[in-house]
N, C-alpha and C positions, 0 to 999 in steps of 0.2 A: 518370059523373063529369064535371064541368065542366072545360073546358080550363084555367081559372085554378087550380083545385084540383090538377089533374094536374101543372101546371108547378111548384107548390109541393112536391109529392111528389118530382118529379125533382130539384129543388134540394136536398132532403134527401139523396137518393141520391148526387148529386155531392159534397156535403159529406162524407158518410161514406166514400165510395170513395177520394177523394183525400186525406182525412185519414189513412187507413190507409197509402196510398202514401208520404206524408210521413214517417211514423214508421219504416216499413220501410227507406226509402232513406237518410234522414239519420242514423238511428241504426244503420244496417247494420254499419258498421265496429265499433262498440262491442258490438253483439249478437254478432258473430262473435268478437270478442276475449273476450267473456264465456264463450264455449265453447272458448277456447284456440286460435283460428284467427288466424294472423298477418296483418298488413295486406297483404303481397304475395300470400299465398294467397287472402285474402278478395277482392282485386281480380280474381284469376284466376277465382274462382268466380262473381263478379258478371258477368264477361265471358261465361262459359258460360251463365249465366241470360239474358243479353241475346240470345245466339244462339237459345236455346230459345224465348224470348219472340218474337223476330223470326220464326222459322219458324212459330209458332202464328198470328201476325197475318197472315203471308203466306197461310197456309191459309184463314183466315177471309175475307181479301180476295178470294181466288180463288173461294171458295164463296159469295160474297155473295148472288148471285141464286138460288142453289140451296138455301140454308138457309131453310126455311119456318117453323121453330119457334125463332126467335132468342131469344124470351123464355124458352123452356125451357132453351136452352143457357146463358143467363145465370143462371137459377135453379140449375141443376145445378152450375155453376162456383162459385157462392156457397156452396152446401152443402159441396162438397168442400174449398174453401179454408178454411172455418170449422173443419172437422175437422183439416185439415193444420196450421193455426196452433195449434190446441189441442195437437196432438202435439209441435210445436216448443216450446211452453211447458213441457211435461212432461219432455222428454228433456234429459239432460246430456251425451249422446254427441256429440262434435263431428262425427263422420262421419254419423250419422243426422240431425243438425241440418242439415248441408249438403244432404243428399238431400231432406229435407223442404222446405228453402228453395227448391230448384230446382223442385220440384213446385208449390209455392205461386206462384212466378213464372209458370209456365206457365198456371196457372189464372187468374191475375190479368190475363193478356193479354186476356181477354174484356172487360175494362173499356173497351177501345178500340171494340169492337163496340157496347157500351152508349152510348158518346159519339156514335158515328155514328148510331145509331138515334134518339137524342134530337135531334140536329141535324136529321135529316130530318123527324122529327115536328114540330119547331119551325117549319120552313119550310112544311110542309103546313098547320099550324094558324095560321100568321101570328103566331106567338109569337116573342119575342126570344131566340134561342139564346145570344147573348153574355151576356145577363143571367142566364139559367139557368146557364150554364157558370161564371159568376163565383162561384157558391156553392161550386163545387169548389175554387176558389182560397182561399175563406174557410176551408174545412175543412183544406186543405193548410197554411195558415198557423197556424191555431189548434192543430192537433195537436202542433206542436213545443212550444208552451208547456205543453200538458197533459202531454206526455212529460217536460218539465223538472220540472214540479210533482210528478209521480209519483216520479221519481228522487230529488228533493230530500227528499220525505217518507219514502220507504221505503228508499232507497239500494240498491235491487235492480233491475238492468236488466231482468231477466226479467219483471217486472211490466208492462213495456211490451207484451210479447206477450199478456199476459192482457187488456190494454185492447183490443188489435187483435182478439182472439177475440170479446170482447163486442160491439164495433162491427160486426164481420163478421156475427155472429148477428142483430143488429138489422137490418142491411141486407138480409139474406137474407129475413127476414119481410116487409119492404117489397116486395121483388121478387116475392114470391108473391101478396101482397095487391093490388098495383097494377102489373100488367104494362104494358109500353109499348104504347100504342094507336097504332101507326103502320103504314102500308101500304107494302109493298115491291113495286114494279112495274118491269118491264123497259121500256125505251124503247118508246113506242107508235108514234111516227112512223117511217116507213121510212127517211127520210133523217137520222134522229137518230143520233149516234155510238153505237157499241156498247161503246166503251171510252174512257178518258180519253186525249185526244191527247198525243203525245209532248212537244210544247212546254210543255204544262201540267205534265207530270211533271217537266220541267226546272225549272219554277218551284218545284215542291215540293222539289227538291234544295237550292235556295237557302234556303228556309224551314227545311228539315230540318237543314242545316249550322249555321244560327244557333242552333237548339234543341239541337243535340248538345253544344255547349260547356257550358252550365249543367247539362245532364243528367249529363255525365261528371264535372264538377267537384263536383256535389252529393255524390258518393260519398266524396270526400276532404275535404269542407269542414270537418268536425269536426277532422280531422287538421291541416288548414291553420291553423285558429285555434290549435291547441295548439302546433304546431311553429314557426310564423312569429311568433306573438305571445306564446309561452310561457305559455299559459293552462292551468289545470287542467281536468279533465273537466267539472265542473259549470259553470265559466265558459264553456267551449267550447260545451256544450249550450245555454246561455243565448244566446250570440251567434249560433249557428246558428238558433235559434228566432226571434231578433230579425231576422235576415237574411231568413228566410222570411216573417215577418210583413210586412216592408217591401216585399218583392218580390211576394209572392203574395196580399197583402190590400190594403195601402195603394195601391200603384201600379196593381195590376190592377183595383181598384175604379173608379178614374177612367178607366182604359183601356177596360174592358169597357162602361162606361156612356156612353162618348163615341165608341167606334169606329164604330158604325153611322152616326152623323151625319157623322163625318169621311170615311167611305168614300163616302157619297152626295155629299158636297161636293167632295172632292178626288180621287176615283177610287181603286180598290183598289191599283193598281200603285204609286201615290205613297205610300200608307200603308205598304206593304210596305218601300219604300226607307227611309222614316223609321224603321221598326222596326230595320232593319239599322244605320243610323247610331247609334241609341240603344244598340245592342249594342256598337258600337265604343267609345262613351263609357263604358259600364259597365265594360268590361275595362280600359280605360286608367286609370280611377279606382282600380279594384281593384289595378292594378299599382303605383301610386305610394302606395297606402294605407300610412300609417305607424303606424296603430293600429287595433284591431278595430272601433271605432265607424265610422271612415271606410269600412272594407270593408263593413260592414253597410249603410251609407247608399248604397253603389254598387248595391245590390239594388233601389233605387227605379227605376232605369232598366230593370231586368229585366222588370218587369210590363208596361210599355209596349211594350218590344221584343217580348216573347212574344205579346201580344194583337194588336198591329198586324201582325206577320208571319203568325200563325196565322189570324186572322179575315180578314185581307186576302187570303191565298191561297185560302181556302175561298170567300169572296164572289166573287172574280174568276172562278174556275173554274165555280162554280155559275151565275153570270151568263151564261157563254159556252155551257155544254153542258147546263144543266138540273139540276133538283133530284134526279133519279133516281140520280145518282152520288154524292150527298153522303155517305152512309154509307161507301161504298167509298173515296171521296176521303180522308176522315179516316183510315181505316186505312192507306192508301198513304202518307199524310203521315207517320204514325208509323213505318211500315216503313222509310222513307228516313231519318228522324231516328234511329231505333234502330240502323240499319245503320251510319250515320256515328258514332253514339255508341259502338258497339262498337269501331270503329277508334280513337276517342279514348281509350277505356279502356285499350286495348293500349299506346297511346302514353304514357298516364299512368303505367302500370305500369313502363315503361322509364325515363321521366324521373325518377320519384321514387327510383330506384335510383342515379342519378348526380347529380341536381340537387335543388333544393328545389321545392315546389309553386309558388313564385313564378315560376319559369321557365315553368311551364305557363300561368300567367295572362298572361305576356308573349306567349306563342305564340298564345293566344286573341285577343289584341289585334291582332296582325299578320294572322291569318287572317280576322278580321272585316273589316279594311280591304280585304283582297284580294277577299273575297266582295262587298263593296259596289261595288268597281270593276268586277268582272266582271258584276254584276247590271245596272249601268247599260247596258253594251253589250248584254246579253241582252234587256233591256226595250225598248230602242230598235229592236232587230232583229226581235224576235218578238212583243212586247206593246204596240207603239206605239199600236194602235187599241183596246187593252183598257180 
């Protein structure tokens, strides 16, 4: 199969995988509520799922050079998660639903290995990883509107799980028909690093921190629209979908298709800093938003912030230590982001019991400013020549 055709197949896989993630995350609170699980308990369960997800990714990262059949691991994961989501659709037991959700989250951790494999394949074949990855953002954005349409037509939240089951089944077939054609090799040079240097892991901490804020906020975004702006469920689902469309499709479209040129022209470290500044602007606008439309518009900054920080970090480190660590690098980036996200979820759970979610948005604004200031010092001290 030609590289061009393979890249199209991988675009479809990104589209479907992240489309599923969008539905499961953004409608998570409502799906749990449909099974009689309260918001406080749902956040606690989500935190547990994050820990399990994190442990799985750590295992995958540590075993990166030892796993010789990564395509088979991906295929098995897709088969099992299709069965699991089917069981979630059928059961009405809240306890069983929670257990199945945790299993599903563990199995979905393999998505990160898939992303790392595609990134390494892209660099090997001289294909644009950012443009392939963009289609994951398209799926992430479109899935919300599909979820809204299904709920508006049927009025049954459980049908969202049926959609996830069908898409999972479709993606499983693709994974078996077109496995990822990439080679995984240990460093060949004797003087080449055998692991990612500590200073670059420090860089991942900055990127992971910026990513942890929107990841944790997404869990309560539906609730935020309902509580702060007094919207009904259908209106909240619509504005969540609109927010995701603006953040994960509109802004990421321009960001993904421009980031490679910007990195070549202005250097990765500068693009990362711009991403952090845009994160500050995003949360400040969200904090002063007086209506749901303005909050949704703040998501336009999210796409640029995410892409500039994510691709900037990957490009800088790959440039310095080589492509053989790309797959592992992406997994470690997610480990750090998820670990910090777990902390933010715990903080969120505490805050919403004493304050509104608006307090949380203000906290994100302050923390983003602090991260920006510390990053300037870190970049000058450790990345000045990067």
